[in-house]
C-alpha positions, 0 to 999 in steps of 0.5 A: 549987129550984135556982137556974137553974130559979128564974134561968129562971122570971124570965127568962121572965117578964121576956122575954114581959112575963108581967105577970099571972103570978109566976115561982113559978107555972111549975111544973117538970112544966107543959108550956110550949108550950100549957100554963097559959102559953099560949105561942106560936111567937113566944115560944118564938123570943123565949125561944130568942133569950133563952137563946142570948144569956145561957147560949150554948146553941143550939136550932136546929131545931124537933125540938130545940125540941119536946123543950127546950120541954116543960117547965121541967123539961127547958128547965132540964136541956138548959142543963145540959147544953149549958152546964155552966156554968149548972149553978148 
C-alpha cells in the first residue's frame, strides 16, 4: 500500500467521522459512493472540500466527481495526476 492511499483512507475516516470504520477496511476497488461506506452527496461534498484544501486539487463538476470517487484507487490516481507533489 502506498502512502498517499493510506493517508487518504485516514482522512476519509476522520473527515466523515466514520467511527465504526477502520481506514484499512477501505480497500482500493470498493465503490466509495453507494458501497459499504454508505457515502452520499453530502459526504462527497465534504471530501471534495478536504481534497481541495489539503492537496490543491479541484473537482468542479458532477461527471468528474463520479469518476474520481468511483473507488479509492480512482481517487488516489486522480490526486497523483493533478497534484504530482502528492505522489508519495
